[in-house]
Steps between C-alpha positions, in 0.01 A plus 500: 500500500173688538388618838154429624265790550526448877881517491486812287258674736695399808810658354352815346248615762755556779722689255208718389404569861857604578497740205170645618642565847809662348284727282287598799810579706634711213173693474500565873859623482387762244235643734562856613611552860280756679807623689729546199587868448305540173183334618512668842538841333185429298316378809449155349312248713406145400161568664352838404296513820829539690602824322574791735236744373647791695834456325342405165171690469469406131391152606127434500310178563459304179833608351733202466766364271253281308316810372814706434625562146856407610394146606628272224267209562133421482286646779439142617873420536595500871852631415638671189789717392478875558654764274540744791700256712761385252301209363483332840181316587240678710186363662170565324367616838797735547536875442762771458484869422588438132147358465323623186151389401498234229331635189 
């Protein structure tokens, strides 16, 4: 027996929404923890304006993960993997001392 379009949508939309939530939770689980030993050693902050400039004088306004060559996403992506932090996701607005200007 064929399902009506309405029946099909009522069954598939909730399943798709559940998958979307699971994918989002998985992506958030892959985000780097600022307090993890590796990221703390590099001075990583999700918000570059919160970097301790006395401890990390290499930081300058305008430097952020989105314009770093190690950022493995598009500059417009809010989060992307970072080669310096084990492939974990970093915030585009973040910074760490591994920052290197994107060519």
